[in-house]
C-alpha positions in Angstrom: 0.0 0.0 0.0 2.9 2.4 0.8 4.3 1.6 -2.6 1.1 2.6 -4.3 0.9 5.9 -2.5 4.5 6.5 -3.2 3.9 5.9 -6.9 0.8 8.1 -7.0 2.8 10.9 -5.2 5.6 10.5 -7.8 3.1 10.8 -10.7 1.5 13.9 -9.2 4.9 15.5 -8.6 5.9 14.9 -12.2 4.5 18.0 -13.9 4.6 16.6 -17.5 2.9 13.3 -16.6 0.4 15.1 -14.3 -0.7 17.4 -17.1 -1.0 14.6 -19.6 -3.2 12.5 -17.2 -5.4 15.5 -16.3 -5.8 16.3 -20.0 -6.7 12.6 -20.7 -9.3 12.6 -17.9 -10.8 15.8 -19.2 -11.3 14.3 -22.7 -12.8 11.2 -21.2 -15.3 13.3 -19.1 -16.3 15.2 -22.3 -16.9 11.8 -24.0 -19.2 10.7 -21.2 -21.1 13.9 -21.4 -21.6 13.5 -25.1 -22.9 9.9 -24.5 -25.8 11.5 -22.6 -26.8 14.2 -25.2 -29.8 12.8 -27.0 -30.5 13.3 -30.7 -33.6 15.5 -31.1 -36.6 13.7 -32.6 -36.0 10.2 -31.2 -38.3 8.4 -28.8 -35.8 7.8 -25.9 -38.4 6.1 -23.6 -39.2 3.5 -26.3 -35.6 2.6 -26.9 -34.9 2.2 -23.2 -37.8 -0.2 -22.9 -36.5 -2.0 -26.0 -33.0 -2.4 -24.6 -34.3 -3.7 -21.3 -36.2 -6.4 -23.2 -33.3 -7.2 -25.5 -30.8 -7.6 -22.7 -27.6 -9.3 -24.0 -29.0 -9.6 -27.6 -27.6 -7.8 -30.6 -28.8 -4.4 -29.5 -27.7 -5.0 -25.9 -24.2 -5.9 -27.1 -24.0 -2.7 -29.2 -25.2 -0.7 -26.2 -22.4 -2.2 -24.1 -19.7 -1.4 -26.7 -20.9 2.2 -27.0 -21.0 2.8 -23.3 -24.7 3.4 -23.0 -24.8 5.8 -25.9 -27.4 3.8 -27.7 -29.7 3.7 -24.6 -29.7 7.5 -24.6 -29.8 7.6 -28.4 -27.0 10.1 -28.1 -25.0 12.1 -30.7 -22.2 9.5 -30.4 -24.7 6.6 -31.1 -22.2 4.7 -33.3 -19.2 5.3 -31.0 -15.9 4.5 -32.8 -17.2 1.5 -34.6 -17.0 3.1 -38.1 -13.4 4.2 -37.4 -12.4 0.7 -36.3 -14.0 -0.7 -39.4 -12.2 1.8 -41.6 -8.9 0.9 -39.9 -9.5 -2.9 -40.5 -10.5 -2.2 -44.2 -7.2 -0.2 -44.7 -5.2 -3.1 -43.3 -6.9 -5.5 -45.6 -6.5 -3.2 -48.6 -2.8 -3.1 -47.8 -2.6 -6.7 -48.9 -4.5 -6.1 -52.2 -3.4 -2.6 -53.3 0.4 -2.2 -53.8 0.3 1.6 -53.3 -1.0 1.2 -49.7 1.6 -1.5 -49.1 4.3 0.9 -50.3 3.0 3.5 -47.9 3.5 1.1 -45.0 7.2 0.9 -45.9 7.7 4.7 -45.9 7.8 4.9 -42.1 6.1 7.7 -40.2 5.2 9.7 -43.4 3.5 6.7 -44.9 1.6 6.0 -41.7 0.4 9.6 -41.6 -1.1 9.2 -45.1 -2.7 5.9 -44.2 -4.1 7.5 -41.0 -5.6 10.3 -43.2 -7.1 7.8 -45.6 -8.6 6.0 -42.6 -10.2 9.2 -41.3 -11.6 10.0 -44.7 -13.1 6.5 -45.1 -14.6 6.8 -41.6 -17.0 9.5 -42.7 -19.0 7.6 -45.4 -18.9 4.5 -43.3 -20.4 6.3 -40.3 -23.1 7.9 -42.5 -24.1 4.5 -44.0 -23.9 2.6 -40.7 -26.0 5.3 -38.9 -28.8 4.6 -41.3 -28.4 0.9 -40.8 -28.4 1.2 -37.0 -31.5 3.3 -36.9 -33.3 0.9 -39.2 -32.2 -2.0 -37.0 -33.4 -0.3 -33.8 -36.7 0.5 -35.4 -37.1 -3.1 -36.7 -36.6 -4.5 -33.2 -39.2 -2.2 -31.7 -42.6 -3.8 -31.7 -44.3 -0.5 -32.4 -41.6 0.8 -34.7 -42.0 4.2 -33.2 -38.4 5.0 -32.1 -37.4 6.8 -35.3 -39.6 7.9 -38.3 -37.6 5.9 -40.9 -40.1 6.7 -43.6 -39.4 10.5 -43.4 -36.1 11.2 -45.1 -36.2 14.8 -43.9 -36.3 13.6 -40.3 -33.7 10.8 -40.9 -31.1 12.9 -42.7 -30.4 15.4 -39.8 -30.1 12.5 -37.4 -27.7 10.6 -39.7 -25.6 13.7 -40.1 -25.5 14.3 -36.3 -24.4 10.7 -35.6 -21.7 11.0 -38.3 -20.5 14.2 -36.8 -20.5 12.5 -33.4 -18.2 9.8 -34.7 -15.9 12.3 -36.3 -15.8 14.3 -33.0 -14.9 11.1 -31.0 -12.2 10.3 -33.6 -10.7 13.8 -33.1 -10.9 13.5 -29.3 -9.1 10.2 -29.5 -6.3 11.7 -31.5 -6.1 14.6 -29.1 -5.4 12.1 -26.3 -2.8 10.3 -28.3 -1.1 13.6 -29.2 -1.4 15.6 -25.9 -2.4 13.0 -23.3 -1.1 9.6 -22.4 -2.0 6.3 -24.0 -3.8 5.4 -27.3 -6.7 7.7 -27.5 -9.0 5.4 -29.5 -8.4 2.5 -27.1 -9.0 4.7 -24.1 -12.4 5.9 -25.4 -13.5 2.4 -26.0 -12.2 1.4 -22.6 -14.1 4.3 -21.0 -17.3 3.2 -22.7 -17.0 -0.4 -21.4 -16.1 0.6 -17.9 -19.0 3.1 -17.7 -21.5 0.4 -18.2 -20.0 -2.0 -15.5 -21.8 -0.4 -12.5 -25.2 -0.8 -14.3 -24.3 -4.5 -15.0 -23.3 -5.0 -11.3 -26.4 -3.3 -10.0 -28.6 -5.5 -12.2 -26.9 -8.7 -10.9 -27.3 -7.7 -7.3 -31.0 -6.9 -7.8 -31.8 -10.2 -9.5 -29.3 -12.9 -8.6 -28.8 -14.8 -5.3 -25.8 -14.4 -3.1 -24.1 -17.7 -4.2 -24.6 -16.7 -7.9 -23.1 -13.3 -7.3 -20.1 -14.9 -5.5 -19.7 -17.2 -8.5 -19.8 -14.3 -10.9 -17.2 -12.3 -8.9 -14.9 -15.4 -8.8 -15.4 -16.1 -12.5 -14.7 -12.4 -13.5 -11.5 -12.3 -11.4 -10.3 -15.7 -12.7 -11.0 -14.7 -16.3 -9.2 -11.4 -15.8 -6.1 -13.1 -14.3 -6.1 -15.5 -17.2 -6.3 -12.7 -19.8 -3.5 -10.8 -18.1 -1.3 -13.9 -18.0 -1.8 -14.6 -21.7 -1.6 -10.9 -22.8 1.8 -10.7 -21.2 2.9 -14.1 -22.6 5.3 -14.2 -25.5 7.9 -16.4 -27.2 11.3 -14.7 -27.1 13.2 -15.8 -30.1 17.0 -15.3 -29.6 18.8 -13.1 -32.2 22.5 -12.6 -32.4 24.0 -9.5 -34.1 27.6 -9.3 -35.3 29.3 -6.1 -34.0 31.6 -4.2 -36.4 33.3 -2.3 -33.6 34.3 -5.4 -31.6 34.7 -9.1 -31.8 31.9 -9.7 -29.3 28.5 -10.5 -30.5 25.4 -8.6 -29.4 22.6 -10.9 -28.1 18.9 -9.8 -28.3 15.6 -11.4 -28.7 12.5 -11.1 -30.9 9.3 -11.1 -28.8 6.4 -12.9 -30.5 3.1 -12.4 -28.6 0.8 -15.4 -28.0 -2.2 -13.2 -28.9 -1.0 -11.1 -31.8 -4.4 -10.4 -33.2 -5.8 -8.6 -30.2 -9.6 -8.0 -30.3 -10.0 -8.0 -34.1 -11.0 -11.6 -34.6 -13.8 -11.3 -32.0 -15.1 -8.1 -33.7 -15.2 -9.9 -37.1 -16.7 -13.1 -35.6 -19.5 -11.4 -33.6 -20.5 -9.4 -36.6 -20.8 -12.4 -38.8 -22.4 -14.8 -36.3 -25.1 -12.2 -35.3 -25.9 -11.1 -38.9 -28.0 -14.2 -39.9 -30.2 -13.7 -36.8 -30.8 -10.1 -37.6 -31.7 -10.9 -41.3 -33.9 -13.8 -40.2 -35.8 -11.6 -37.7 -36.3 -9.0 -40.4 -37.4 -11.4 -43.1 -39.5 -13.8 -40.9 -42.4 -11.3 -40.8 -42.8 -11.2 -44.6 -41.5 -14.7 -45.5 -42.1 -17.0 -42.5 -40.6 -20.5 -42.8 -38.8 -23.2 -40.8 -35.3 -22.2 -42.1 -35.6 -18.6 -40.9 -37.1 -19.8 -37.6 -34.1 -22.2 -37.1 -31.6 -19.4 -37.8 -33.4 -16.9 -35.6 -33.5 -19.5 -32.7 -30.0 -20.9 -33.0 -28.0 -17.8 -33.9 -29.5 -15.3 -31.5 -26.9 -13.6 -29.2 -29.7 -13.2 -26.6 -29.9 -17.0 -26.3 -26.6 -18.6 -27.5 -27.2 -22.2 -28.4 -24.6 -25.0 -29.0 -24.5 -24.2 -32.7 -24.1 -20.5 -32.0 -21.1 -21.1 -29.7 -19.5 -23.6 -32.1 -19.8 -21.3 -35.2 -18.7 -18.4 -33.1 -15.6 -20.2 -31.9 -14.7 -21.5 -35.3 -15.0 -18.0 -36.8 -12.8 -16.5 -34.1 -10.1 -19.2 -34.8 -10.3 -18.6 -38.6 -10.1 -14.9 -38.4 -7.2 -15.1 -35.9 -5.2 -17.0 -38.5 -6.3 -14.7 -41.3 -5.5 -11.5 -39.4 -2.1 -12.7 -38.1 -1.1 -13.7 -41.7 -1.8 -10.1 -42.8 -0.1 -8.2 -40.0 2.9 -10.5 -39.3 5.3 -10.8 -42.2 8.0 -13.4 -41.6 9.8 -12.6 -44.8 10.2 -8.9 -44.0 11.4 -9.7 -40.4 13.9 -12.2 -41.7 15.2 -9.6 -44.2 15.5 -7.0 -41.5 17.5 -9.3 -39.3 19.8 -10.2 -42.2 20.3 -6.5 -43.1 21.5 -5.8 -39.6 24.0 -8.7 -39.8 21.9 -10.8 -37.4 20.8 -14.4 -37.3 18.8 -16.8 -35.2 21.0 -19.5 -33.6 20.6 -22.8 -35.5 19.0 -21.2 -38.6 20.6 -19.7 -41.6 19.7 -16.1 -42.5 17.2 -15.7 -45.2 14.8 -18.4 -46.3 15.5 -20.7 -43.4 14.9 -18.0 -40.8 11.7 -17.0 -42.6 10.4 -20.6 -42.4 11.3 -20.8 -38.7 9.4 -17.6 -37.9 6.4 -18.8 -40.0 6.3 -22.1 -38.1 6.7 -20.5 -34.7 4.0 -17.9 -35.5 1.6 -20.6 -36.6 2.1 -22.5 -33.4 1.6 -19.3 -31.3 -1.4 -18.4 -33.5 -3.1 -21.7 -32.7 -2.9 -21.1 -28.9 -3.8 -17.4 -29.3 -6.9 -18.4 -31.4 -8.0 -20.9 -28.7 -7.5 -18.3 -26.0 -9.7 -15.8 -27.8 -12.4 -18.4 -28.5 -12.4 -19.5 -24.9 -12.6 -16.0 -23.5 -15.4 -15.1 -25.9 -17.4 -18.3 -25.4 -16.8 -19.1 -21.7 -19.0 -16.2 -20.3 -21.8 -17.3 -22.7 -21.6 -20.9 -21.5 -21.6 -19.7 -17.8 -24.6 -17.5 -18.5 -26.6 -20.4 -19.9 -25.4 -22.7 -17.0 -26.7 -20.2 -14.4 -30.0 -19.7 -16.1 -29.6 -17.8 -19.4 -30.9 -14.5 -18.1 -29.2 -11.1 -18.3 -29.0 -10.9 -14.5 -26.5 -13.8 -14.4 -24.2 -12.4 -17.1 -20.6 -11.6 -16.2 -20.0 -8.0 -15.0 -17.8 -7.5 -18.0 -17.9 -9.6 -21.2 -14.9 -11.7 -22.2 -14.3 -9.3 -25.1 -14.6 -6.3 -22.7 -12.1 -7.9 -20.3 -9.5 -8.3 -23.1 -9.9 -4.6 -24.1 -9.8 -3.4 -20.4 -6.7 -5.5 -19.6 -4.8 -4.5 -22.8 -5.5 -0.8 -22.2 -4.6 -0.8 -18.5 -1.3 -2.7 -19.2 -0.4 -0.3 -22.0 -1.2 2.7 -19.8 0.9 1.3 -16.9 3.9 0.8 -19.3 3.5 4.4 -20.6 3.3 5.9 -17.1 6.4 3.9 -16.0 8.3 5.0 -19.1 7.4 8.7 -18.3 8.6 8.3 -14.7 11.8 6.7 -15.8 12.4 9.5 -18.3 11.7 12.1 -15.6 14.2 10.5 -13.3 16.7 10.4 -16.1 16.3 14.1 -16.9 17.1 15.0 -13.2 20.5 13.4 -13.4 
C-alpha cells in the first residue's frame, strides 16, 4: 500500500505526466457527457424499454460497446465502430493494393497518409452505418416508433448528427494520443466499457442470489487473471547480431506475442455470427418458414445455443489465423534481421529464418486463437449454465475484459516510461 501511495505521489509531482493525465481525464469526461446528449426527434423512452427487453441480444451488445450511448440515443450513437471498421479495411487493402503496401514501408510519413485515408473512409462508413443502425433499432421495436424511418427529412439530420459525433470522437481520441497519455481510441473504447459496468453489477445484485453473485465475482476475477497472463505471454526468439566495432556479438531477442491479433477476430466473428439472426428476424415477418425460424432461434446472441457457440468459436479461430497472416510478415522480419547482420542461432539467414518464424508464429497463433475463442465463449456458457438471463451475465464480457486489460497494461507501461524519463532528466 505504501508503494502505491509513493507511486501516486511521484506521478503527481511529475508535472509533464500530471498534465497529460489531467488532459486525458478531461477528454474522457467530455466523451461521457456526449454519451448522454440525446439526438432530437427520437423516442428515448421507447428505446430504453426495448434495450431492457433485448438484454444481451444484438442491441444489448451494441449498447455495451458504445458505453450506453445507444440507450440514450446520443449524438455518439455509433461510437468509434466506423473508425475501427475503416482501420480494418485499410489493413486488408494493404494486402490487395500495392500503393498502400508501399505507404507502410515509408515509415512515419506513410503511416500519416494511411491515417488520413482511414479518417476519410470513416465519414461515409459512419453515415451509412448510422442509417443501418436506426433501421435496425426501429425493426426490433414492436411498435416501430423510435425513429420515423419513412421520413427522409427527419432521418437525414439524425444521420448527419451521428456521423459528426463519430468524427468528433475520432478527433478526441487523436487529441489524447497527441497531448495526453496512451492510445486515445483505445482509451475511449475502454471508458465506454467501464462506464456500463456499474449498471451490470447493479442488475446482478438486484436479481441474482448471493451464491450466484459470488460465483460471478470469482469467474470475473479468474478470467481477468487468465487474460493478463496470456496478454503478457510471448515467445522470445533469440537473435545474435555481429558487431563491427568489436569481436563480441550482441545478443537480443524477438518477442512474438501469443495473442498477436488482439480483439480484431472477435469483432469480425461477432458481426458475422449475429448477422444471420438479424436478417432472419427482419425477413421472418414477410417470409415465414422453418429455415428462418431455425436461424433466428440458434444464432441469436440473446440465447446462444450449442450451434451459435460452435460457429462463433470457429469464426474466431479462422479470423485469428487470417488477421495474423496479414499483420505479421516473416519474410520482412527475416530480411531486416539479415540486413542488420543478425541471425537466429541454429538457422541460416534468409529463407530458413523465414520458415522458422512462420512455423513459430503458426504455433503461437493456434494457442492465441484458442485463447480468444475461450474468453469469448466461456461467459456465454456460464450465463446459460446459471439460467440464461441477463441478471447472471458476467459483470464484463470476455471481449470487454480483453480490451480493459490491454488498455490498462499499456497505460501502466507508458506511465512507468514517463517516470523513468523524468528521473533520467534529473541526473
